[in-house]
All heavy atoms as TSV, in Angstrom:
chain	resi	resn	atom	element	x	y	z
A	1	MET	N	N	-17.282	0.204	-15.815
A	1	MET	CA	C	-18.467	-0.406	-15.247
A	1	MET	C	C	-18.362	-0.487	-13.733
A	1	MET	O	O	-19.253	-0.083	-13.035
A	1	MET	CB	C	-18.681	-1.792	-15.877
A	1	MET	CG	C	-19.848	-2.549	-15.298
A	1	MET	SD	S	-21.422	-1.813	-15.669
A	1	MET	CE	C	-22.291	-3.207	-16.232
A	2	LYS	N	N	-17.273	-1.044	-13.210
A	2	LYS	CA	C	-17.115	-1.163	-11.764
A	2	LYS	C	C	-17.095	0.199	-11.114
A	2	LYS	O	O	-17.587	0.371	-9.995
A	2	LYS	CB	C	-15.870	-1.965	-11.421
A	2	LYS	CG	C	-15.978	-3.421	-11.793
A	2	LYS	CD	C	-14.707	-4.156	-11.453
A	2	LYS	CE	C	-14.798	-5.589	-11.914
A	2	LYS	NZ	N	-13.582	-6.315	-11.688
A	3	ASP	N	N	-16.468	1.165	-11.795
A	3	ASP	CA	C	-16.391	2.523	-11.262
A	3	ASP	C	C	-17.797	3.078	-11.060
A	3	ASP	O	O	-18.098	3.701	-10.036
A	3	ASP	CB	C	-15.575	3.395	-12.208
A	3	ASP	CG	C	-15.128	4.684	-11.554
A	3	ASP	OD1	O	-14.922	4.691	-10.339
A	3	ASP	OD2	O	-14.994	5.680	-12.282
A	4	ASN	N	N	-18.701	2.849	-12.000
A	4	ASN	CA	C	-20.078	3.328	-11.880
A	4	ASN	C	C	-20.783	2.657	-10.716
A	4	ASN	O	O	-21.554	3.297	-10.005
A	4	ASN	CB	C	-20.864	3.073	-13.179
A	4	ASN	CG	C	-20.381	3.940	-14.301
A	4	ASN	OD1	O	-19.817	5.017	-14.084
A	4	ASN	ND2	N	-20.601	3.506	-15.529
A	5	ARG	N	N	-20.541	1.394	-10.501
A	5	ARG	CA	C	-21.172	0.680	-9.393
A	5	ARG	C	C	-20.673	1.204	-8.067
A	5	ARG	O	O	-21.436	1.348	-7.098
A	5	ARG	CB	C	-20.938	-0.827	-9.491
A	5	ARG	CG	C	-21.782	-1.460	-10.604
A	5	ARG	CD	C	-21.628	-2.919	-10.595
A	5	ARG	NE	N	-20.335	-3.260	-11.209
A	5	ARG	CZ	C	-19.903	-4.488	-11.432
A	5	ARG	NH1	N	-20.639	-5.535	-11.062
A	5	ARG	NH2	N	-18.767	-4.706	-11.999
A	6	THR	N	N	-19.369	1.502	-7.986
A	6	THR	CA	C	-18.803	2.040	-6.751
A	6	THR	C	C	-19.433	3.392	-6.440
A	6	THR	O	O	-19.862	3.674	-5.315
A	6	THR	CB	C	-17.277	2.166	-6.858
A	6	THR	OG1	O	-16.752	0.872	-7.136
A	6	THR	CG2	C	-16.665	2.721	-5.594
A	7	ARG	N	N	-19.503	4.250	-7.453
A	7	ARG	CA	C	-20.120	5.572	-7.274
A	7	ARG	C	C	-21.579	5.480	-6.892
A	7	ARG	O	O	-22.067	6.215	-6.039
A	7	ARG	CB	C	-19.919	6.423	-8.512
A	7	ARG	CG	C	-18.475	6.827	-8.734
A	7	ARG	CD	C	-18.297	7.638	-10.022
A	7	ARG	NE	N	-16.919	7.742	-10.398
A	7	ARG	CZ	C	-16.080	8.653	-9.935
A	7	ARG	NH1	N	-16.472	9.527	-9.040
A	7	ARG	NH2	N	-14.840	8.673	-10.351
A	8	ALA	N	N	-22.293	4.558	-7.524
A	8	ALA	CA	C	-23.715	4.372	-7.197
A	8	ALA	C	C	-23.886	3.909	-5.766
A	8	ALA	O	O	-24.810	4.366	-5.059
A	8	ALA	CB	C	-24.357	3.391	-8.175
A	9	ALA	N	N	-23.026	2.994	-5.308
A	9	ALA	CA	C	-23.103	2.528	-3.939
A	9	ALA	C	C	-22.852	3.679	-2.962
A	9	ALA	O	O	-23.558	3.820	-1.945
A	9	ALA	CB	C	-22.103	1.398	-3.706
A	10	VAL	N	N	-21.860	4.514	-3.248
A	10	VAL	CA	C	-21.579	5.665	-2.400
A	10	VAL	C	C	-22.808	6.580	-2.336
A	10	VAL	O	O	-23.164	7.085	-1.257
A	10	VAL	CB	C	-20.330	6.437	-2.899
A	10	VAL	CG1	C	-20.199	7.764	-2.206
A	10	VAL	CG2	C	-19.066	5.575	-2.677
A	11	GLU	N	N	-23.445	6.813	-3.462
A	11	GLU	CA	C	-24.631	7.674	-3.476
A	11	GLU	C	C	-25.790	7.072	-2.658
A	11	GLU	O	O	-26.516	7.802	-2.009
A	11	GLU	CB	C	-25.060	7.978	-4.899
A	11	GLU	CG	C	-24.081	8.917	-5.629
A	11	GLU	CD	C	-23.761	10.182	-4.832
A	11	GLU	OE1	O	-24.702	10.814	-4.269
A	11	GLU	OE2	O	-22.581	10.523	-4.735
A	12	LEU	N	N	-25.915	5.765	-2.697
A	12	LEU	CA	C	-26.955	5.120	-1.882
A	12	LEU	C	C	-26.678	5.352	-0.394
A	12	LEU	O	O	-27.590	5.637	0.387
A	12	LEU	CB	C	-27.011	3.618	-2.169
A	12	LEU	CG	C	-27.666	3.213	-3.468
A	12	LEU	CD1	C	-27.479	1.725	-3.717
A	12	LEU	CD2	C	-29.137	3.593	-3.464
A	13	TYR	N	N	-25.430	5.225	0.011
A	13	TYR	CA	C	-25.063	5.457	1.402
A	13	TYR	C	C	-25.298	6.906	1.786
A	13	TYR	O	O	-25.797	7.204	2.887
A	13	TYR	CB	C	-23.604	5.065	1.684
A	13	TYR	CG	C	-23.358	3.565	1.655
A	13	TYR	CD1	C	-22.466	3.005	0.762
A	13	TYR	CD2	C	-24.029	2.740	2.522
A	13	TYR	CE1	C	-22.254	1.653	0.727
A	13	TYR	CE2	C	-23.839	1.371	2.512
A	13	TYR	CZ	C	-22.926	0.828	1.609
A	13	TYR	OH	O	-22.722	-0.526	1.585
A	14	ARG	N	N	-24.926	7.824	0.888
A	14	ARG	CA	C	-25.146	9.249	1.144
A	14	ARG	C	C	-26.631	9.542	1.336
A	14	ARG	O	O	-27.048	10.213	2.269
A	14	ARG	CB	C	-24.605	10.092	-0.007
A	14	ARG	CG	C	-24.692	11.588	0.246
A	14	ARG	CD	C	-24.356	12.443	-0.985
A	14	ARG	NE	N	-23.265	11.964	-1.789
A	14	ARG	CZ	C	-21.976	12.214	-1.608
A	14	ARG	NH1	N	-21.602	12.942	-0.552
A	14	ARG	NH2	N	-21.055	11.742	-2.412
A	15	ALA	N	N	-27.477	8.987	0.436
A	15	ALA	CA	C	-28.903	9.185	0.519
A	15	ALA	C	C	-29.487	8.606	1.812
A	15	ALA	O	O	-30.508	9.098	2.324
A	15	ALA	CB	C	-29.590	8.572	-0.698
A	16	ALA	N	N	-28.851	7.572	2.332
A	16	ALA	CA	C	-29.319	6.955	3.572
A	16	ALA	C	C	-28.816	7.689	4.804
A	16	ALA	O	O	-29.129	7.297	5.914
A	16	ALA	CB	C	-28.879	5.484	3.617
A	17	GLY	N	N	-28.002	8.732	4.591
A	17	GLY	CA	C	-27.557	9.546	5.717
A	17	GLY	C	C	-26.152	9.208	6.217
A	17	GLY	O	O	-25.742	9.764	7.240
A	18	ALA	N	N	-25.430	8.333	5.543
A	18	ALA	CA	C	-24.080	8.010	5.958
A	18	ALA	C	C	-23.175	9.219	5.841
A	18	ALA	O	O	-23.303	9.992	4.905
A	18	ALA	CB	C	-23.543	6.855	5.138
A	19	ARG	N	N	-22.288	9.376	6.797
A	19	ARG	CA	C	-21.314	10.482	6.736
A	19	ARG	C	C	-20.000	10.033	6.134
A	19	ARG	O	O	-19.252	10.850	5.601
A	19	ARG	CB	C	-21.085	11.030	8.139
A	19	ARG	CG	C	-22.349	11.707	8.663
A	19	ARG	CD	C	-22.210	12.217	10.071
A	19	ARG	NE	N	-20.914	12.835	10.309
A	19	ARG	CZ	C	-20.386	13.003	11.510
A	19	ARG	NH1	N	-21.051	12.575	12.564
A	19	ARG	NH2	N	-19.226	13.579	11.650
A	20	THR	N	N	-19.700	8.729	6.245
A	20	THR	CA	C	-18.460	8.198	5.661
A	20	THR	C	C	-18.721	6.810	5.118
A	20	THR	O	O	-19.698	6.154	5.480
A	20	THR	CB	C	-17.333	8.080	6.723
A	20	THR	OG1	O	-17.744	7.172	7.733
A	20	THR	CG2	C	-16.995	9.434	7.338
A	21	VAL	N	N	-17.847	6.375	4.245
A	21	VAL	CA	C	-17.836	5.003	3.727
A	21	VAL	C	C	-16.400	4.530	3.852
A	21	VAL	O	O	-15.484	5.166	3.347
A	21	VAL	CB	C	-18.301	4.910	2.263
A	21	VAL	CG1	C	-18.202	3.486	1.742
A	21	VAL	CG2	C	-19.726	5.455	2.107
A	22	ASP	N	N	-16.191	3.411	4.521
A	22	ASP	CA	C	-14.851	2.843	4.693
A	22	ASP	C	C	-14.761	1.536	3.903
A	22	ASP	O	O	-15.716	0.763	3.860
A	22	ASP	CB	C	-14.557	2.561	6.165
A	22	ASP	CG	C	-14.437	3.816	6.978
A	22	ASP	OD1	O	-13.984	4.838	6.447
A	22	ASP	OD2	O	-14.813	3.787	8.166
A	23	LEU	N	N	-13.615	1.347	3.303
A	23	LEU	CA	C	-13.332	0.108	2.560
A	23	LEU	C	C	-12.039	-0.468	3.087
A	23	LEU	O	O	-11.179	0.243	3.575
A	23	LEU	CB	C	-13.131	0.421	1.072
A	23	LEU	CG	C	-14.307	1.018	0.314
A	23	LEU	CD1	C	-13.842	1.462	-1.068
A	23	LEU	CD2	C	-15.420	0.031	0.202
A	24	THR	N	N	-11.901	-1.780	2.928
A	24	THR	CA	C	-10.603	-2.419	3.156
A	24	THR	C	C	-10.191	-3.128	1.880
A	24	THR	O	O	-11.030	-3.659	1.158
A	24	THR	CB	C	-10.650	-3.431	4.311
A	24	THR	OG1	O	-11.594	-4.434	4.020
A	24	THR	CG2	C	-10.991	-2.758	5.627
A	25	SER	N	N	-8.898	-3.099	1.609
A	25	SER	CA	C	-8.403	-3.749	0.393
A	25	SER	C	C	-6.947	-4.103	0.617
A	25	SER	O	O	-6.182	-3.317	1.178
A	25	SER	CB	C	-8.553	-2.812	-0.791
A	25	SER	OG	O	-8.128	-3.462	-1.980
A	26	ARG	N	N	-6.568	-5.252	0.197
A	26	ARG	CA	C	-5.153	-5.640	0.300
A	26	ARG	C	C	-4.329	-4.873	-0.701
A	26	ARG	O	O	-4.786	-4.559	-1.803
A	26	ARG	CB	C	-5.018	-7.149	0.001
A	26	ARG	CG	C	-5.625	-8.005	1.065
A	26	ARG	CD	C	-5.391	-9.437	0.776
A	26	ARG	NE	N	-5.974	-10.212	1.869
A	26	ARG	CZ	C	-6.177	-11.505	1.823
A	26	ARG	NH1	N	-5.853	-12.170	0.752
A	26	ARG	NH2	N	-6.685	-12.116	2.852
A	27	PRO	N	N	-3.066	-4.543	-0.340
A	27	PRO	CA	C	-2.209	-3.834	-1.254
A	27	PRO	C	C	-2.008	-4.549	-2.593
A	27	PRO	O	O	-1.839	-3.915	-3.633
A	27	PRO	CB	C	-0.874	-3.736	-0.502
A	27	PRO	CG	C	-1.267	-3.831	0.938
A	27	PRO	CD	C	-2.463	-4.752	0.962
A	28	SER	N	N	-2.072	-5.880	-2.583
A	28	SER	CA	C	-1.880	-6.645	-3.818
A	28	SER	C	C	-3.028	-6.467	-4.821
A	28	SER	O	O	-2.864	-6.790	-5.995
A	28	SER	CB	C	-1.687	-8.123	-3.496
A	28	SER	OG	O	-2.857	-8.638	-2.873
A	29	ARG	N	N	-4.151	-5.930	-4.376
A	29	ARG	CA	C	-5.299	-5.703	-5.283
A	29	ARG	C	C	-5.149	-4.332	-5.913
A	29	ARG	O	O	-5.925	-3.411	-5.686
A	29	ARG	CB	C	-6.597	-5.811	-4.479
A	29	ARG	CG	C	-6.793	-7.198	-3.877
A	29	ARG	CD	C	-8.128	-7.364	-3.236
A	29	ARG	NE	N	-9.148	-7.273	-4.268
A	29	ARG	CZ	C	-10.275	-6.598	-4.122
A	29	ARG	NH1	N	-10.542	-5.943	-3.024
A	29	ARG	NH2	N	-11.174	-6.568	-5.082
A	30	GLU	N	N	-4.139	-4.198	-6.753
A	30	GLU	CA	C	-3.766	-2.907	-7.321
A	30	GLU	C	C	-4.883	-2.256	-8.112
A	30	GLU	O	O	-5.141	-1.057	-7.978
A	30	GLU	CB	C	-2.508	-3.051	-8.181
A	30	GLU	CG	C	-1.297	-3.430	-7.341
A	30	GLU	CD	C	-0.066	-3.696	-8.197
A	30	GLU	OE1	O	-0.135	-3.504	-9.433
A	30	GLU	OE2	O	0.946	-4.127	-7.619
A	31	SER	N	N	-5.575	-3.016	-8.957
A	31	SER	CA	C	-6.633	-2.408	-9.765
A	31	SER	C	C	-7.814	-1.949	-8.897
A	31	SER	O	O	-8.380	-0.893	-9.136
A	31	SER	CB	C	-7.114	-3.361	-10.860
A	31	SER	OG	O	-7.663	-4.537	-10.298
A	32	ALA	N	N	-8.137	-2.703	-7.864
A	32	ALA	CA	C	-9.200	-2.284	-6.935
A	32	ALA	C	C	-8.801	-0.991	-6.222
A	32	ALA	O	O	-9.613	-0.072	-6.081
A	32	ALA	CB	C	-9.494	-3.371	-5.939
A	33	ASN	N	N	-7.572	-0.925	-5.777
A	33	ASN	CA	C	-7.105	0.286	-5.091
A	33	ASN	C	C	-7.112	1.495	-5.989
A	33	ASN	O	O	-7.468	2.601	-5.572
A	33	ASN	CB	C	-5.713	0.038	-4.478
A	33	ASN	CG	C	-5.780	-0.942	-3.327
A	33	ASN	OD1	O	-6.607	-0.797	-2.453
A	33	ASN	ND2	N	-4.977	-1.984	-3.367
A	34	ARG	N	N	-6.755	1.323	-7.257
A	34	ARG	CA	C	-6.852	2.436	-8.209
A	34	ARG	C	C	-8.295	2.878	-8.390
A	34	ARG	O	O	-8.598	4.067	-8.411
A	34	ARG	CB	C	-6.249	2.032	-9.559
A	34	ARG	CG	C	-4.741	2.069	-9.616
A	34	ARG	CD	C	-4.211	1.945	-11.022
A	34	ARG	NE	N	-4.641	0.718	-11.691
A	34	ARG	CZ	C	-4.007	-0.449	-11.588
A	34	ARG	NH1	N	-2.896	-0.554	-10.871
A	34	ARG	NH2	N	-4.460	-1.518	-12.220
A	35	LEU	N	N	-9.190	1.914	-8.504
A	35	LEU	CA	C	-10.617	2.214	-8.676
A	35	LEU	C	C	-11.109	3.026	-7.472
A	35	LEU	O	O	-11.822	4.037	-7.648
A	35	LEU	CB	C	-11.418	0.912	-8.794
A	35	LEU	CG	C	-12.917	1.093	-8.940
A	35	LEU	CD1	C	-13.441	0.192	-10.032
A	35	LEU	CD2	C	-13.624	0.811	-7.652
A	36	TYR	N	N	-10.749	2.651	-6.260
A	36	TYR	CA	C	-11.214	3.360	-5.079
A	36	TYR	C	C	-10.661	4.795	-5.067
A	36	TYR	O	O	-11.389	5.727	-4.712
A	36	TYR	CB	C	-10.808	2.615	-3.805
A	36	TYR	CG	C	-11.363	1.225	-3.730
A	36	TYR	CD1	C	-10.665	0.188	-3.125
A	36	TYR	CD2	C	-12.630	0.907	-4.285
A	36	TYR	CE1	C	-11.165	-1.090	-3.051
A	36	TYR	CE2	C	-13.141	-0.372	-4.194
A	36	TYR	CZ	C	-12.414	-1.375	-3.603
A	36	TYR	OH	O	-12.919	-2.637	-3.522
A	37	ARG	N	N	-9.433	4.979	-5.438
A	37	ARG	CA	C	-8.860	6.335	-5.486
A	37	ARG	C	C	-9.603	7.184	-6.531
A	37	ARG	O	O	-9.899	8.331	-6.280
A	37	ARG	CB	C	-7.359	6.287	-5.767
A	37	ARG	CG	C	-6.564	5.861	-4.544
A	37	ARG	CD	C	-5.074	6.086	-4.733
A	37	ARG	NE	N	-4.512	5.335	-5.824
A	37	ARG	CZ	C	-4.060	4.098	-5.768
A	37	ARG	NH1	N	-4.099	3.441	-4.625
A	37	ARG	NH2	N	-3.546	3.520	-6.824
A	38	ARG	N	N	-9.888	6.581	-7.695
A	38	ARG	CA	C	-10.625	7.319	-8.723
A	38	ARG	C	C	-12.025	7.706	-8.251
A	38	ARG	O	O	-12.574	8.727	-8.673
A	38	ARG	CB	C	-10.743	6.494	-10.015
A	38	ARG	CG	C	-9.504	6.452	-10.854
A	38	ARG	CD	C	-9.786	5.951	-12.249
A	38	ARG	NE	N	-10.601	4.764	-12.301
A	38	ARG	CZ	C	-10.159	3.497	-12.345
A	38	ARG	NH1	N	-8.881	3.255	-12.352
A	38	ARG	NH2	N	-10.992	2.489	-12.379
A	39	ALA	N	N	-12.595	6.887	-7.373
A	39	ALA	CA	C	-13.947	7.141	-6.883
A	39	ALA	C	C	-13.952	8.133	-5.705
A	39	ALA	O	O	-14.987	8.375	-5.118
A	39	ALA	CB	C	-14.609	5.823	-6.459
A	40	GLY	N	N	-12.776	8.663	-5.364
A	40	GLY	CA	C	-12.698	9.694	-4.337
A	40	GLY	C	C	-12.317	9.217	-2.949
A	40	GLY	O	O	-12.286	10.019	-2.008
A	41	PHE	N	N	-11.982	7.963	-2.799
A	41	PHE	CA	C	-11.535	7.440	-1.515
A	41	PHE	C	C	-10.077	7.809	-1.296
A	41	PHE	O	O	-9.301	7.872	-2.243
A	41	PHE	CB	C	-11.680	5.908	-1.456
A	41	PHE	CG	C	-13.102	5.466	-1.344
A	41	PHE	CD1	C	-13.869	5.303	-2.491
A	41	PHE	CD2	C	-13.693	5.214	-0.137
A	41	PHE	CE1	C	-15.191	4.883	-2.422
A	41	PHE	CE2	C	-15.027	4.804	-0.041
A	41	PHE	CZ	C	-15.763	4.637	-1.215
A	42	SER	N	N	-9.709	8.051	-0.040
A	42	SER	CA	C	-8.316	8.312	0.277
A	42	SER	C	C	-7.810	7.257	1.234
A	42	SER	O	O	-8.569	6.715	2.026
A	42	SER	CB	C	-8.164	9.713	0.907
A	42	SER	OG	O	-8.972	9.815	2.051
A	43	ARG	N	N	-6.531	6.969	1.107
A	43	ARG	CA	C	-5.936	5.944	1.938
A	43	ARG	C	C	-5.813	6.437	3.380
A	43	ARG	O	O	-5.501	7.585	3.629
A	43	ARG	CB	C	-4.539	5.597	1.397
A	43	ARG	CG	C	-3.929	4.447	2.142
A	43	ARG	CD	C	-2.658	4.013	1.498
A	43	ARG	NE	N	-2.072	2.950	2.308
A	43	ARG	CZ	C	-0.829	2.554	2.221
A	43	ARG	NH1	N	-0.047	3.110	1.334
A	43	ARG	NH2	N	-0.376	1.605	2.987
A	44	ARG	N	N	-6.087	5.553	4.317
A	44	ARG	CA	C	-5.995	5.882	5.726
A	44	ARG	C	C	-4.928	5.009	6.384
A	44	ARG	O	O	-4.708	3.891	5.992
A	44	ARG	CB	C	-7.329	5.605	6.414
A	44	ARG	CG	C	-8.458	6.456	5.897
A	44	ARG	CD	C	-9.715	6.213	6.636
A	44	ARG	NE	N	-9.514	6.629	8.035
A	44	ARG	CZ	C	-10.295	6.266	9.025
A	44	ARG	NH1	N	-11.346	5.490	8.790
A	44	ARG	NH2	N	-10.069	6.671	10.250
A	45	ASP	N	N	-4.315	5.589	7.379
A	45	ASP	CA	C	-3.383	4.782	8.180
A	45	ASP	C	C	-4.194	4.107	9.252
A	45	ASP	O	O	-4.732	4.745	10.143
A	45	ASP	CB	C	-2.320	5.685	8.836
A	45	ASP	CG	C	-1.326	6.207	7.837
A	45	ASP	OD1	O	-1.062	5.494	6.839
A	45	ASP	OD2	O	-0.803	7.317	8.020
A	46	SER	N	N	-4.321	2.817	9.111
A	46	SER	CA	C	-5.086	2.043	10.113
A	46	SER	C	C	-4.564	0.618	10.148
A	46	SER	O	O	-3.886	0.175	9.237
A	46	SER	CB	C	-6.585	2.057	9.797
A	46	SER	OG	O	-6.821	1.433	8.557
A	47	LEU	N	N	-4.918	-0.039	11.175
A	47	LEU	CA	C	-4.564	-1.463	11.328
A	47	LEU	C	C	-5.841	-2.263	11.318
A	47	LEU	O	O	-6.845	-1.883	11.914
A	47	LEU	CB	C	-3.827	-1.701	12.620
A	47	LEU	CG	C	-2.495	-0.937	12.784
A	47	LEU	CD1	C	-1.957	-1.126	14.190
A	47	LEU	CD2	C	-1.508	-1.433	11.756
A	48	VAL	N	N	-5.805	-3.399	10.683
A	48	VAL	CA	C	-6.946	-4.308	10.650
A	48	VAL	C	C	-6.519	-5.574	11.401
A	48	VAL	O	O	-5.443	-6.116	11.131
A	48	VAL	CB	C	-7.356	-4.656	9.212
A	48	VAL	CG1	C	-8.481	-5.655	9.196
A	48	VAL	CG2	C	-7.731	-3.395	8.454
A	49	TYR	N	N	-7.343	-5.979	12.330
A	49	TYR	CA	C	-7.030	-7.175	13.101
A	49	TYR	C	C	-8.091	-8.230	12.833
A	49	TYR	O	O	-9.246	-7.909	12.624
A	49	TYR	CB	C	-7.048	-6.860	14.614
A	49	TYR	CG	C	-5.978	-5.916	15.030
A	49	TYR	CD1	C	-6.166	-4.547	15.003
A	49	TYR	CD2	C	-4.733	-6.384	15.455
A	49	TYR	CE1	C	-5.192	-3.649	15.370
A	49	TYR	CE2	C	-3.747	-5.516	15.844
A	49	TYR	CZ	C	-3.973	-4.136	15.804
A	49	TYR	OH	O	-2.994	-3.270	16.203
A	50	ARG	N	N	-7.651	-9.480	12.834
A	50	ARG	CA	C	-8.588	-10.595	12.685
A	50	ARG	C	C	-8.174	-11.692	13.647
A	50	ARG	O	O	-7.000	-11.964	13.847
A	50	ARG	CB	C	-8.560	-11.146	11.263
A	50	ARG	CG	C	-9.405	-12.437	11.143
A	50	ARG	CD	C	-9.379	-12.995	9.751
A	50	ARG	NE	N	-10.161	-12.110	8.926
A	50	ARG	CZ	C	-10.058	-12.079	7.593
A	50	ARG	NH1	N	-9.256	-12.884	6.990
A	50	ARG	NH2	N	-10.792	-11.247	6.906
A	51	ARG	N	N	-9.161	-12.317	14.188
A	51	ARG	CA	C	-8.918	-13.481	15.034
A	51	ARG	C	C	-9.763	-14.616	14.489
A	51	ARG	O	O	-10.966	-14.470	14.368
A	51	ARG	CB	C	-9.274	-13.199	16.478
A	51	ARG	CG	C	-9.061	-14.410	17.323
A	51	ARG	CD	C	-9.225	-14.108	18.739
A	51	ARG	NE	N	-9.087	-15.375	19.472
A	51	ARG	CZ	C	-9.134	-15.454	20.735
A	51	ARG	NH1	N	-9.317	-14.381	21.475
A	51	ARG	NH2	N	-9.032	-16.634	21.320
A	52	THR	N	N	-9.132	-15.703	14.174
A	52	THR	CA	C	-9.855	-16.907	13.759
A	52	THR	C	C	-10.275	-17.650	14.990
A	52	THR	O	O	-9.474	-17.926	15.895
A	52	THR	CB	C	-8.958	-17.803	12.866
A	52	THR	OG1	O	-8.542	-17.032	11.734
A	52	THR	CG2	C	-9.685	-19.032	12.402
A	53	LEU	N	N	-11.566	-17.932	15.074
A	53	LEU	CA	C	-12.084	-18.563	16.286
A	53	LEU	C	C	-12.066	-20.080	16.159
A	53	LEU	O	O	-12.484	-20.647	15.158
A	53	LEU	CB	C	-13.528	-18.074	16.516
A	53	LEU	CG	C	-13.684	-16.589	16.665
A	53	LEU	CD1	C	-15.159	-16.242	16.847
A	53	LEU	CD2	C	-12.876	-16.062	17.837
A	54	SER	N	N	-11.600	-20.700	17.215
A	54	SER	CA	C	-11.592	-22.152	17.285
A	54	SER	C	C	-12.971	-22.587	17.762
A	54	SER	O	O	-13.578	-21.970	18.631
A	54	SER	CB	C	-10.534	-22.603	18.271
A	54	SER	OG	O	-10.676	-23.979	18.543
A	55	THR	N	N	-13.430	-23.687	17.236
A	55	THR	CA	C	-14.726	-24.200	17.671
A	55	THR	C	C	-14.592	-25.180	18.824
A	55	THR	O	O	-15.582	-25.636	19.382
A	55	THR	CB	C	-15.453	-24.890	16.517
A	55	THR	OG1	O	-14.626	-25.965	16.034
A	55	THR	CG2	C	-15.788	-23.923	15.409
A	56	THR	N	N	-13.321	-25.497	19.221
A	56	THR	CA	C	-13.137	-26.488	20.267
A	56	THR	C	C	-12.540	-25.936	21.545
A	56	THR	O	O	-12.817	-26.445	22.614
A	56	THR	CB	C	-12.267	-27.642	19.761
A	56	THR	OG1	O	-11.005	-27.089	19.339
A	56	THR	CG2	C	-12.923	-28.374	18.614
A	57	THR	N	N	-11.665	-24.939	21.476
A	57	THR	CA	C	-10.979	-24.459	22.652
A	57	THR	C	C	-11.225	-22.973	22.860
A	57	THR	O	O	-10.840	-22.182	22.028
A	57	THR	CB	C	-9.451	-24.688	22.507
A	57	THR	OG1	O	-9.217	-26.053	22.171
A	57	THR	CG2	C	-8.722	-24.329	23.771
A	58	PRO	N	N	-11.881	-22.594	23.970
A	58	PRO	CA	C	-12.087	-21.181	24.209
A	58	PRO	C	C	-10.744	-20.497	24.563
A	58	PRO	O	O	-9.842	-21.128	25.088
A	58	PRO	CB	C	-13.038	-21.146	25.395
A	58	PRO	CG	C	-12.889	-22.456	26.064
A	58	PRO	CD	C	-12.446	-23.422	25.003
A	59	PRO	N	N	-10.619	-19.196	24.248
A	59	PRO	CA	C	-9.382	-18.495	24.558
A	59	PRO	C	C	-9.235	-18.298	26.068
A	59	PRO	O	O	-10.223	-18.252	26.794
A	59	PRO	CB	C	-9.543	-17.168	23.859
A	59	PRO	CG	C	-11.018	-16.958	23.806
A	59	PRO	CD	C	-11.595	-18.353	23.651
A	60	THR	N	N	-8.014	-18.178	26.518
A	60	THR	CA	C	-7.746	-17.842	27.901
A	60	THR	C	C	-7.190	-16.421	27.916
A	60	THR	O	O	-6.316	-16.072	27.133
A	60	THR	CB	C	-6.748	-18.816	28.540
A	60	THR	OG1	O	-5.541	-18.821	27.781
A	60	THR	CG2	C	-7.318	-20.202	28.628
A	61	LEU	N	N	-7.731	-15.624	28.813
A	61	LEU	CA	C	-7.246	-14.245	28.957
A	61	LEU	C	C	-6.414	-14.149	30.209
A	61	LEU	O	O	-6.714	-14.744	31.232
A	61	LEU	CB	C	-8.451	-13.296	29.056
A	61	LEU	CG	C	-9.395	-13.276	27.853
A	61	LEU	CD1	C	-10.557	-12.375	28.127
A	61	LEU	CD2	C	-8.668	-12.845	26.603
A	62	GLY	N	N	-5.379	-13.327	30.132
A	62	GLY	CA	C	-4.610	-13.081	31.327
A	62	GLY	C	C	-3.185	-13.422	31.233
A	62	GLY	O	O	-2.424	-13.685	30.519
């Protein structure tokens, strides 16, 4: 079932003119990662960065 939804989503993006679809997934989500590989996605070497923003103190640069 999830595999069909993933493939359907990819087809919607293709029909809308997208050239690529990127996903992020933690390594611990083994079943999700298997699903993505079955749906034709390949693993990429990339880094994902996140910054949690404070609502009280602005960052200082420099």
